[in-house]
C-alpha positions in Angstrom: 0.0 -0.1 0.1 1.2 3.4 -1.0 2.4 5.9 1.8 -0.8 7.6 3.3 -3.4 5.3 1.9 -5.8 3.3 4.2 -8.0 0.5 3.5 -11.0 -0.6 5.3 -13.3 -3.5 4.8 -16.9 -2.5 5.0 -19.2 -5.4 4.2 -18.1 -6.7 1.0 -16.5 -3.3 -0.4 -12.9 -2.3 -0.2 -12.8 1.4 0.4 -9.5 3.0 -0.5 -8.7 6.5 0.8 -5.6 8.4 0.0 -4.9 11.9 1.6 -8.7 12.1 2.5 -9.9 11.4 -1.0 -11.5 8.3 -1.9 -9.6 7.0 -4.8 -11.1 3.8 -5.5 -12.9 0.7 -4.3 -13.2 -2.7 -5.1 -16.7 -4.6 -4.9 -16.6 -8.4 -4.6 -19.0 -10.2 -6.9 -22.1 -11.8 -5.2 -22.4 -15.6 -4.5 -18.6 -16.4 -4.9 -16.5 -16.2 -2.0 -14.2 -19.1 -2.6 -11.5 -20.1 0.0 -10.0 -16.7 -0.1 -6.9 -17.9 -2.0 -5.3 -15.2 -3.7 -2.7 -15.1 -6.5 0.0 -15.5 -3.8 -1.9 -17.5 -1.3 -2.7 -20.4 -3.5 1.1 -21.2 -3.5 1.8 -20.8 0.1 3.0 -23.6 2.1 3.6 -26.0 -1.0 6.8 -24.8 -2.5 5.9 -26.6 -5.5 5.2 -25.4 -9.2 1.5 -25.9 -9.8 0.2 -27.0 -13.2 -3.0 -28.0 -14.9 -6.2 -26.0 -15.2 -6.9 -23.2 -13.0 -9.4 -23.7 -10.1 -12.2 -21.2 -9.6 -10.5 -20.1 -6.3 -7.3 -19.1 -8.2 -9.4 -17.3 -11.0 -11.4 -15.5 -8.2 -8.4 -14.6 -6.0 -6.2 -13.4 -8.6 -9.0 -11.2 -10.1 -9.6 -9.8 -6.7 -6.1 -9.1 -5.9 -5.6 -7.3 -9.3 -8.6 -5.2 -9.4 -8.1 -4.1 -5.8 -4.3 -3.1 -6.6 -5.6 -1.2 -9.8 -8.5 0.6 -7.9 -5.9 1.6 -5.1 -3.4 3.1 -7.7 -0.9 0.6 -6.7 0.6 0.1 -10.1 3.7 -1.9 -9.1 1.7 -4.4 -7.1 -1.0 -4.6 -9.8 1.7 -5.3 -12.6 3.3 -8.1 -10.6 0.0 -9.9 -10.6 0.0 -10.0 -14.5 2.1 -12.1 -16.9 3.8 -9.0 -18.2 4.7 -6.5 -15.6 7.1 -4.6 -17.6 4.2 -3.3 -19.9 1.3 -3.5 -17.2 3.1 -1.3 -14.6 3.4 1.8 -16.6 -0.2 1.3 -18.1 -1.7 1.0 -14.8 0.3 4.1 -13.4 -0.7 6.2 -16.4 -4.3 5.4 -15.8 -4.0 7.8 -12.9 -1.2 10.2 -14.1 -2.0 10.3 -17.9 -5.8 9.7 -17.9 -6.1 11.6 -14.7 -8.6 9.2 -13.1 -9.0 10.6 -9.4 -11.3 7.8 -8.4 -12.4 4.3 -9.4 -14.8 1.8 -8.2 -14.4 -1.6 -10.0 -17.4 -4.2 -9.7 -16.6 -7.6 -11.0 -19.4 -9.8 -12.6 -19.3 -13.6 -12.2 -16.5 -15.4 -13.9 -17.0 -17.3 -16.9 -14.3 -19.9 -16.8 -11.0 -18.0 -16.5 -12.5 -14.9 -17.8 -13.8 -12.2 -15.3 -15.9 -9.3 -16.7 -16.1 -6.1 -14.7 -17.5 -2.6 -14.7 -15.5 0.5 -13.8 -17.1 3.7 -12.5 -14.4 6.2 -12.5 -14.1 9.8 -12.0 -11.8 11.8 -14.4 -10.5 15.3 -13.1 -8.4 17.9 -14.9 -7.8 21.4 -13.8 -10.6 21.4 -11.4 -13.1 19.9 -13.7 -14.5 16.4 -13.1 -16.8 14.1 -14.9 -17.9 10.4 -14.2 -16.7 7.8 -16.6 -18.4 4.4 -16.7 -17.4 1.4 -19.0 -17.1 -2.3 -18.9 -14.2 -4.7 -19.7 -12.7 -7.9 -18.8 -9.7 -9.9 -17.8 -8.5 -13.4 -18.2 -6.4 -15.4 -15.6 -3.9 -17.8 -16.9 -1.2 -19.9 -15.3 2.4 -18.4 -15.4 4.8 -20.3 -17.7 7.7 -20.3 -15.2 6.1 -20.0 -11.9 2.9 -21.9 -12.2 1.1 -19.0 -10.4 -2.2 -17.8 -11.6 -1.8 -14.4 -13.3 -3.8 -11.9 -15.2 -3.0 -12.4 -19.0 -2.0 -8.8 -19.6 -3.5 -6.8 -22.6 -4.0 -3.1 -22.8 -7.7 -3.9 -23.2 -7.9 -4.7 -19.7 -7.8 -1.2 -18.7 -10.2 -0.1 -21.3 -11.6 -2.0 -24.3 -10.6 0.4 -26.9 -6.8 0.2 -25.9 -4.5 -1.8 -28.0 -0.9 -2.2 -28.2 0.9 1.0 -29.0 -2.0 3.2 -27.6 -2.5 4.9 -24.3 -5.2 6.9 -22.3 -4.7 10.8 -22.1 -6.7 13.4 -20.5 -6.2 17.2 -21.1 -6.9 20.1 -23.4 -8.0 18.6 -26.8 -5.5 18.6 -29.6 -8.2 19.7 -32.1 -11.0 22.1 -32.0 -14.6 20.8 -31.8 -16.5 20.4 -34.9 -20.0 19.9 -36.1 -19.9 17.7 -39.3 -22.9 17.9 -41.2 -24.3 15.8 -44.3 -25.0 17.3 -47.6 -28.4 18.5 -46.5 -27.1 20.1 -43.3 -28.1 17.3 -40.8 -25.5 16.5 -38.0 -23.4 13.6 -38.3 -22.6 11.9 -35.0 -20.7 8.7 -34.1 -23.7 7.6 -31.9 -26.0 7.7 -35.0 -23.5 6.6 -37.6 -20.8 4.5 -35.8 -18.9 3.7 -38.8 -18.2 7.4 -39.3 -16.3 7.5 -36.0 -12.8 7.2 -37.4 -13.7 9.6 -40.3 -15.2 12.2 -37.9 -12.2 12.0 -35.6 -9.8 12.7 -38.5 -12.1 15.5 -39.9 -12.0 17.2 -36.7 -8.1 16.9 -36.4 -7.6 18.2 -39.9 -10.4 20.9 -40.1 -11.7 21.7 -36.7 -9.8 25.2 -36.4 -10.4 25.8 -40.1 -14.1 25.3 -39.3 -14.0 28.0 -36.6 -14.1 25.6 -33.7 -12.4 25.8 -30.2 -10.9 22.9 -28.1 -12.4 21.5 -25.0 -11.2 19.1 -22.3 -11.4 15.4 -23.2 -10.2 12.0 -22.4 -8.9 10.1 -25.5 -7.0 6.9 -26.8 -3.7 8.2 -28.2 -1.9 6.1 -30.7 1.9 5.8 -31.4 1.2 5.4 -35.0 1.5 8.4 -37.2 -1.7 9.5 -39.0 -4.2 7.6 -36.7 -6.7 10.1 -35.2 -7.2 10.2 -31.4 -10.3 8.4 -30.4 -12.4 10.5 -27.9 -13.8 8.6 -24.8 -15.1 11.4 -22.7 -15.8 15.0 -22.8 -15.4 17.0 -19.6 -15.8 20.4 -21.1 -17.2 20.9 -24.7 -15.4 23.1 -27.1 -17.3 25.5 -29.3 -17.9 23.6 -32.6 -17.3 24.8 -36.0 -19.5 23.8 -38.7 -18.0 21.4 -41.3 -19.9 20.3 -44.5 -19.4 16.9 -45.9 -20.6 15.0 -48.9 -22.1 12.3 -47.0 -25.8 11.6 -47.7 -27.6 10.7 -44.4 -30.1 8.1 -46.1 -27.4 6.3 -48.0 -25.1 6.3 -44.9 -28.0 4.8 -42.6 -28.6 2.1 -45.3 -24.8 1.3 -45.4 -24.5 1.2 -41.6 -27.4 -1.3 -41.6 -26.2 -3.5 -44.4 -22.7 -4.2 -43.2 -24.0 -5.2 -39.8 -25.3 -8.6 -41.3 -21.8 -9.7 -41.4 -18.9 -10.2 -38.9 -16.5 -8.3 -41.2 -17.6 -6.1 -43.9 -17.2 -2.7 -45.6 -19.0 -0.7 -48.1 -18.4 2.8 -49.9 -20.8 4.7 -52.1 -19.7 7.6 -54.4 -21.5 10.0 -56.9 -19.9 9.2 -60.3 -20.6 12.6 -61.8 -18.7 14.3 -59.0 -16.6 11.9 -57.1 -18.4 13.0 -53.8 -18.6 10.1 -51.1 -22.0 9.5 -50.1 -21.4 6.7 -47.5 -18.7 4.7 -46.0 -19.5 1.9 -43.4 -17.4 -1.0 -41.7 -18.4 -3.8 -39.4 -16.8 -3.7 -36.9 -17.6 0.0 -36.8 -14.9 1.4 -34.5 -11.2 1.4 -35.0 -9.6 0.7 -38.5 -11.4 2.2 -41.4 -11.1 -0.9 -43.8 -13.3 0.7 -46.3 -10.6 3.5 -46.9 -7.5 1.9 -45.8 -7.8 -1.8 -46.7 -5.3 -3.5 -48.9 -6.6 -6.8 -50.4 -7.0 -8.5 -53.7 -10.4 -7.6 -55.1 -11.0 -10.5 -57.3 -12.9 -10.2 -60.5 -14.4 -6.8 -59.8 -10.9 -5.7 -61.3 -12.1 -7.2 -64.4 -13.7 -3.7 -65.2 -10.1 -2.3 -65.6 -8.9 -5.5 -67.5 -11.9 -5.3 -69.8 -11.2 -1.6 -70.4 -7.6 -2.3 -71.3 -8.5 -5.1 -73.8 -11.2 -2.9 -75.4 -8.9 0.0 -75.9 -6.2 -2.2 -77.5 -8.7 -3.6 -79.7 -8.1 -7.2 -78.6 -11.9 -7.7 -77.7 -15.2 -5.9 -78.5 -18.3 -6.7 -76.4 -20.1 -8.6 -79.2 -17.4 -10.4 -80.7 -16.5 -14.1 -79.7 -13.8 -14.8 -77.1 -13.1 -18.2 -76.1 -13.9 -19.2 -72.5 -12.4 -22.7 -71.9 -12.4 -24.7 -68.6 -8.6 -23.9 -68.0 -5.9 -21.6 -69.3 -2.2 -21.5 -68.7 0.2 -18.7 -68.7 3.9 -19.1 -68.0 3.3 -22.5 -66.3 0.4 -21.4 -64.1 -3.0 -22.8 -64.7 -6.0 -20.7 -64.2 -9.6 -22.1 -64.0 -13.1 -20.9 -63.7 -15.4 -21.2 -60.7 -16.3 -24.9 -60.5 -14.4 -25.3 -63.8 -17.1 -24.0 -66.1 -16.7 -23.2 -69.7 -18.7 -21.3 -72.1 -17.1 -22.0 -75.4 -16.4 -19.3 -78.1 -19.1 -16.7 -76.9 -19.3 -13.1 -76.9 -16.8 -11.2 -74.6 -19.7 -9.5 -73.0 -21.1 -12.9 -71.8 -17.6 -14.0 -70.6 -17.6 -10.7 -68.6 -21.1 -11.2 -67.3 -20.5 -14.7 -66.2 -16.9 -13.9 -64.9 -15.0 -16.1 -67.1 -11.4 -16.2 -65.8 -9.9 -17.9 -68.7 -11.3 -15.6 -71.3 -9.1 -12.9 -69.7 -6.1 -15.0 -69.3 -5.9 -16.1 -72.8 -5.7 -12.5 -74.1 -2.6 -11.7 -72.0 0.0 -12.7 -74.7 -1.7 -10.3 -77.1 -1.3 -7.4 -74.9 2.5 -7.7 -75.2 3.4 -5.6 -72.0 3.0 -7.1 -68.4 2.9 -3.5 -67.0 0.0 -2.5 -69.1 -2.7 -3.3 -66.6 -1.1 -1.0 -64.0 -0.8 1.7 -66.5 -4.5 1.5 -67.5 -5.4 1.5 -63.7 -3.3 4.6 -63.2 -3.9 6.6 -66.4 -7.5 6.2 -66.7 -9.0 5.0 -63.3 -6.8 7.2 -61.1 -5.3 4.3 -59.1 -2.2 5.2 -57.1 -2.4 8.8 -57.7 -2.3 10.0 -53.9 -5.7 10.8 -53.6 -6.6 14.1 -51.3 -10.1 13.0 -50.1 -10.0 15.0 -47.0 -9.1 12.1 -44.7 -6.4 9.3 -45.0 -7.2 6.7 -47.7 -5.1 4.2 -49.5 -5.6 4.6 -53.4 -4.7 1.1 -54.6 -1.8 -0.6 -56.3 -1.1 -2.9 -59.2 2.7 -3.3 -59.0 4.7 -4.4 -62.0 4.9 -8.2 -62.3 5.8 -10.8 -64.9 4.7 -14.3 -66.1 2.1 -16.0 -64.0 2.0 -13.2 -61.3 1.1 -10.7 -64.0 -1.8 -13.1 -65.2 -3.1 -13.3 -61.7 -3.6 -9.7 -61.7 -5.7 -9.7 -64.6 -8.4 -11.4 -62.7 -7.9 -9.3 -59.5 -5.6 -11.7 -57.5 -1.9 -11.8 -56.8 -0.3 -8.7 -55.7 -3.2 -6.3 -56.5 -4.1 -4.2 -53.5 -7.5 -2.5 -53.3 -10.3 -1.4 -50.9 -14.0 -0.7 -51.5 -13.3 2.9 -52.0 -11.0 2.1 -54.8 -13.4 -0.3 -56.5 -16.5 2.0 -56.0 -14.4 4.8 -57.8 -13.3 2.5 -60.6 -17.1 1.7 -61.2 -18.0 5.4 -61.1 -15.1 6.0 -63.8 -16.5 3.3 -66.0 -20.2 4.8 -65.4 -19.1 8.3 -66.6 -16.0 7.6 -68.7 -13.9 10.0 -66.6 -12.1 9.6 -63.3 -13.3 12.2 -60.6 -11.2 11.6 -57.5 -13.5 10.8 -54.5 -13.9 13.5 -51.8 -15.6 13.8 -48.5 -15.1 17.4 -47.8 -15.1 20.2 -50.5 -11.7 20.7 -52.0 -11.9 24.3 -51.6 -11.8 24.0 -47.7 -8.1 23.7 -47.7 -7.2 24.2 -51.4 -5.6 20.7 -51.6 -4.5 19.3 -55.0 -7.1 16.8 -56.2 -5.8 13.9 -58.3 -6.5 13.8 -62.1 -5.9 11.0 -64.5 -4.1 11.4 -67.8 -7.0 10.6 -69.9 -10.7 9.5 -70.2 -11.9 6.2 -71.6 -12.7 6.6 -75.4 -16.5 6.9 -75.8 -16.9 3.5 -77.7 -14.9 1.7 -74.8 -17.0 3.5 -72.0 -20.1 2.5 -73.8 -19.2 -1.1 -74.3 -17.9 -1.4 -70.5 -21.2 0.0 -69.2 -23.2 -2.3 -71.6 -21.3 -5.4 -70.1 -21.8 -4.3 -66.5 -25.6 -3.8 -67.4 -25.6 -7.2 -68.7 -23.9 -8.7 -65.5 -26.7 -6.9 -63.4 -29.6 -8.3 -65.6 -28.5 -11.8 -66.6 -25.0 -12.4 -65.4 -23.6 -13.3 -62.0 -24.8 -10.1 -60.4 -28.5 -10.6 -61.5 -30.0 -12.2 -58.3 -28.3 -9.5 -56.1 -29.2 -6.5 -58.3 -32.8 -7.7 -58.9 -34.2 -5.5 -56.0 -32.5 -2.5 -57.3 -34.9 0.0 -58.8 -34.3 2.2 -61.8 -33.7 1.3 -65.6 -30.0 1.8 -65.7 -28.1 -0.4 -63.5 -24.8 -2.3 -63.8 -22.7 -4.5 -61.7 -19.5 -6.9 -61.4 -19.0 -9.7 -58.9 -15.8 -10.8 -57.5 -14.3 -13.3 -55.0 -10.7 -13.6 -53.7 -8.8 -16.0 -51.6 -6.4 -14.2 -49.3 -3.8 -15.8 -47.0 -5.1 -19.4 -47.6 -8.5 -19.0 -46.0 -11.0 -21.7 -46.6 -13.7 -19.3 -47.8 -13.0 -16.7 -50.2 -13.8 -12.9 -49.7 -17.0 -11.6 -51.3 -16.6 -8.5 -53.4 -19.3 -6.7 -55.4 -19.7 -3.4 -57.1 -22.6 -1.9 -59.0 -24.1 1.4 -60.3 -27.7 2.7 -60.2 -28.3 6.1 -61.7 -25.7 8.6 -60.4 -24.6 6.4 -57.5 -21.8 3.6 -57.5 -21.0 1.3 -54.6 -18.6 -1.5 -53.8 -18.6 -3.8 -50.9 -16.4 -6.6 -49.5 -17.4 -9.3 -46.9 -14.6 -11.2 -45.3 -14.9 -14.9 -46.0 -18.4 -14.3 -47.6 -17.8 -16.6 -50.7 -19.1 -15.7 -54.1 -19.5 -12.0 -54.7 -23.3 -12.1 -55.3 -24.0 -14.1 -52.2 -22.8 -11.6 -49.5 -21.4 -8.5 -50.7 -24.0 -8.1 -53.6 -26.9 -7.7 -51.2 -25.0 -5.1 -49.3 -24.5 -2.9 -52.5 -28.1 -3.4 -53.5 -29.3 -1.9 -50.3 -27.0 1.0 -50.5 -27.8 1.7 -54.1 -31.6 1.6 -53.3 -31.3 4.2 -50.5 -29.7 6.7 -53.2 
């Protein structure tokens, strides 16, 4: 116990008092008292290293001791009750000194095996301002590898569920001014109503809070060591005066996107307006943390065939209505490629091969291109991929690196070393729809006079027309027909895709489509065929527009 602190046991509550101020307390859970063995007491008198599964008494005792030490502000003691005291000690100390927690009562729930959930009711105090802070977390007890002692399995999330490796809690004057972000109709956008916008709103605030005329308040936040990652606000002690920031988000489309991705454990979707590049929606599930929709880097599967088809059309190697062979298999530089379930179409119009996503029809044309780097050039020069997009927040703008042989062939069908996210694919679809690349934006470019990326050239009119017609065929009678059936409007197009990443058993589901002046793309991790999982997500978003 630190100097000047007193502990009294009143009923089933530890009350910790330091200098006359109640810093923390620890509530024993109801109905489980055990034998009273703590993490250290369980070993006493034996002198032997224990092994085997943990007993309930060991879980209860270790959790009790750790939570009591944490609530009392005893960082060294709490750290020694974990399996990583080097990291745990400074983190527990920072809870008081960095996060400015002046008091905490921690109430555990009943253990579930070796995991103990608990609720923290804390008070945060900074420069005479205080505010209650309540949240839930959990800890897991494990047996120490070298000592056999029961120990808390240390993770930063024990202290708060939003903490990860390389992050810490801070309280103070906010780094950024407050901002009131609004959608294109002037309605306020909040994390509470649109959880997926959390990372976007945090970054918009950091970049544009002061430009929008806002002032800083006092907050508690999660701070990351990683450059470019926006702070995540957990508690506001004193609100700053917000400045008004206009965005391109459409509230109806955003709401539909949020609802659609929640059907799946891991999914992302983006919608853009082809005629302007304005981002209408961005949604991820899980909603908080990493913005997969804007920053993801994965092979997009056959959705990239939009770019490949444009390349083949521009070079005159195919036309939409001219026959192009679709065999069961095709080989390129010793690497064999096949179609889904080894189907074949024979010598059919290229538009049919596109609509049915025939891989081999594309692979067989590579020799005629006579340039392994041609696909990357087409993606950059026409579709704006890799041009350092300045959307208003951090985004990854895609990559098709130069490859040779079989790896270059894999790129033609969106596999191999191609790296994309749904923002990139939605933009590719938007370019196909209008014939011209318009860099996606989420705030007006005149807000900060940033330089917007421009492509070297637009698609020739005949190529753009054929590309749109092939996407329309995909949406009405091809692999995207079932998913796009609910989408209203006469003018709609689509492209499906699936991609195996990292040896996963079930491929990622990709889908992109347009309807009127709205384009959208989605990915569902391990969702299977593009039309099965990602397709319905895109359809719901398009219908909302």
